[in-house]
C-alpha positions as CSV (number, residue, x, y, z in Angstrom):
1,M,3.7,8.5,-16.2
2,P,2.6,4.9,-16.2
3,T,-0.4,4.6,-18.7
4,V,-2.5,2.3,-16.0
5,P,-2.2,3.3,-12.2
6,H,-0.1,0.6,-11.1
7,A,-2.3,0.3,-7.7
8,S,-4.9,-0.6,-9.9
9,I,-3.4,-3.4,-11.7
10,I,-2.3,-4.7,-8.8
11,A,-5.9,-4.2,-6.9
12,A,-7.1,-6.3,-9.9
13,G,-5.2,-9.4,-8.6
14,L,-2.8,-9.2,-11.7
15,D,0.8,-10.0,-11.5
16,L,3.8,-11.7,-12.9
17,K,6.6,-14.5,-12.7
18,G,9.4,-15.7,-14.9
19,L,9.9,-12.2,-16.7
20,K,12.4,-12.4,-19.4
21,T,13.3,-9.5,-21.3
22,W,15.8,-8.7,-24.5
23,T,17.0,-6.0,-27.0
24,S,15.3,-5.9,-30.4
25,R,15.3,-3.3,-33.2
26,D,11.7,-1.9,-31.9
27,G,13.0,-1.1,-28.3
28,G,12.8,-4.7,-26.7
29,G,10.9,-7.5,-26.1
30,Y,9.8,-9.6,-22.9
31,Q,8.0,-12.8,-22.0
32,Y,6.4,-13.5,-18.6
33,T,3.8,-15.8,-17.1
34,L,0.8,-13.8,-16.0
35,L,-0.7,-14.3,-12.6
36,H,-4.1,-13.5,-11.5
37,L,-5.1,-14.1,-7.4
38,G,-1.2,-15.8,-7.4
39,K,-2.2,-18.7,-10.2
40,A,-0.7,-18.5,-13.3
41,V,-3.4,-17.9,-16.1
42,A,-1.8,-17.2,-19.5
43,V,1.5,-16.6,-20.7
44,V,2.5,-13.2,-22.4
45,S,5.3,-12.0,-24.8
46,D,6.2,-9.4,-27.2
47,D,8.5,-10.3,-29.8
48,G,9.8,-6.7,-30.0
49,N,9.6,-6.6,-33.5
50,G,6.3,-3.6,-33.6
51,G,3.6,-6.1,-33.2
52,P,1.1,-6.8,-30.9
53,I,1.5,-8.8,-27.7
54,R,0.5,-12.4,-27.7
55,I,-1.4,-14.1,-24.7
56,E,-1.7,-17.7,-24.6
57,W,-4.3,-17.7,-22.1
58,M,-3.9,-21.6,-20.6
59,N,-6.6,-23.8,-21.4
60,M,-8.7,-21.2,-23.3
61,T,-8.9,-21.1,-27.1
62,W,-9.1,-17.6,-28.7
63,D,-12.6,-17.9,-28.6
64,G,-13.4,-18.6,-25.3
65,R,-13.7,-22.3,-25.4
66,V,-12.2,-25.0,-23.1
67,S,-8.9,-26.2,-24.8
68,H,-7.0,-29.3,-23.8
69,G,-5.0,-30.3,-26.9
70,Y,-5.4,-32.9,-29.5
71,N,-5.0,-36.5,-28.0
72,A,-4.9,-35.7,-24.4
73,T,-4.9,-37.8,-21.8
74,P,-8.1,-38.2,-19.4
75,A,-5.5,-36.5,-16.2
76,Q,-4.8,-33.5,-19.0
77,V,-8.7,-33.1,-20.0
78,K,-9.2,-32.9,-16.3
79,K,-6.6,-30.5,-15.5
80,A,-7.3,-28.3,-18.7
81,N,-11.0,-28.2,-17.2
82,A,-9.6,-27.3,-13.6
83,Q,-7.5,-24.6,-15.2
84,Y,-9.9,-23.2,-17.5
85,P,-12.1,-21.1,-15.0
86,L,-9.5,-19.4,-13.8
87,S,-8.0,-18.4,-17.2
88,V,-12.1,-17.0,-17.9
89,A,-11.9,-15.2,-14.4
90,S,-8.2,-13.7,-15.0
91,K,-9.6,-12.7,-18.7
92,A,-12.9,-11.0,-17.0
93,A,-10.4,-9.1,-14.6
94,L,-8.1,-7.8,-16.8
95,D,-11.1,-6.8,-19.6
96,A,-13.0,-5.2,-16.2
97,L,-9.6,-3.5,-15.6
98,V,-9.2,-2.0,-19.2
99,A,-12.7,-0.9,-19.4
100,A,-12.6,1.3,-16.0
101,Q,-9.8,3.2,-17.2
102,P,-10.2,6.4,-19.0
103,P,-9.0,7.9,-22.4
104,L,-5.3,8.8,-22.4
105,H,-4.6,12.1,-23.7
106,Y,-1.9,12.0,-26.0
107,H,-0.6,15.1,-28.3
108,G,-4.3,16.1,-28.7
109,M,-5.8,12.4,-29.3
110,D,-7.6,10.8,-26.6
111,L,-6.6,7.0,-27.0
112,N,-8.6,4.1,-25.4
113,V,-6.6,2.0,-22.5
114,N,-6.5,-1.7,-23.8
115,D,-4.8,-4.7,-22.7
116,E,-1.8,-4.5,-24.3
117,M,-0.9,-1.4,-22.2
118,V,-2.3,-3.0,-18.6
119,L,0.4,-5.9,-19.4
120,G,2.9,-3.9,-20.6
121,E,2.8,-1.9,-17.6
122,L,2.9,-5.0,-15.1
123,V,6.9,-4.9,-16.8
124,N,7.2,-1.7,-15.8
125,I,6.1,-2.9,-12.2
126,A,8.3,-5.8,-12.0
127,S,11.3,-3.0,-13.3
128,T,10.3,-0.7,-10.3
129,R,10.3,-3.1,-7.9
130,K,13.9,-4.6,-9.1
131,A,15.4,-1.6,-8.9
132,L,14.1,-0.8,-5.2
133,R,15.9,-3.7,-4.1
134,T,19.2,-1.4,-4.7
135,K,17.9,2.3,-4.4
136,T,15.6,4.7,-3.7
137,L,13.0,6.0,-5.8
138,F,10.7,8.9,-5.6
139,Q,8.3,11.4,-7.6
140,V,8.0,14.8,-7.6
141,N,5.5,16.4,-9.6
142,G,5.0,13.4,-11.7
143,T,8.9,13.1,-12.6
144,E,10.5,10.1,-11.4
145,Y,14.2,10.4,-9.6
146,Q,16.4,7.7,-8.5
147,I,18.9,7.7,-5.6
148,K,21.8,5.0,-5.9
149,A,21.5,4.0,-1.9
150,A,19.1,1.7,-0.4
151,Y,15.9,3.2,1.2
152,D,16.1,4.0,5.0
153,A,15.5,6.5,7.2
154,K,18.2,8.7,6.6
155,V,17.5,8.6,2.9
156,A,13.8,9.4,3.3
157,A,14.6,12.4,5.8
158,Y,17.1,13.5,3.0
159,I,14.3,13.4,0.0
160,R,11.6,15.2,2.6
161,G,14.1,17.9,3.5
162,K,15.0,18.5,-0.2
163,Y,11.5,18.2,-1.8
164,P,8.7,18.0,0.7
165,A,6.2,17.1,-2.1
166,A,8.1,13.6,-2.6
167,V,6.2,10.6,-3.1
168,I,8.7,7.8,-1.9
169,L,8.4,4.5,-4.0
170,N,9.9,2.5,-1.6
171,E,6.9,3.2,0.9
172,D,4.2,2.5,-2.0
173,P,2.7,-0.7,-0.9
174,A,1.8,-1.4,-4.4
175,Y,5.6,-2.2,-4.9
176,A,5.5,-4.5,-2.0
177,V,6.8,-7.8,-3.7
178,A,4.2,-10.7,-3.2
179,A,5.1,-13.1,-1.2
């Protein structure tokens, strides 16, 4: 069960490219380029050792000012100034998505959704998309199952015959790979 609905993340215009994953003592780490409305806006990384994720917004400092680096050429300053509004808009979209999420109920506690949860779910979306290339994934009462067969009408008919309430993820437009 995702911490943030995947359809909400995709509707906010967030996606990723260039996902790299690795194993670590704390389960695994990742790094990717964050896209907002198809434009690269940040590099997101989790070293996989229990600490927080790192979000490096392109041409934006931690306190929200434009950043173009020390001794930047006029061309680099121009490029940074053009990139900066994209990073500001994407951070605002991420903040709005986080604020719109209801608290999660976990072992009797209410946990507020944060940007790390949203950006971590992007990795799960990419993993699901990868699996959908060669497998058929479906959910029954919130539990996800998979069939090691490519999705087609015959597989869909089999699933619907055996599990009438199944939701087949291969049919969900949220998992369509952006062109």
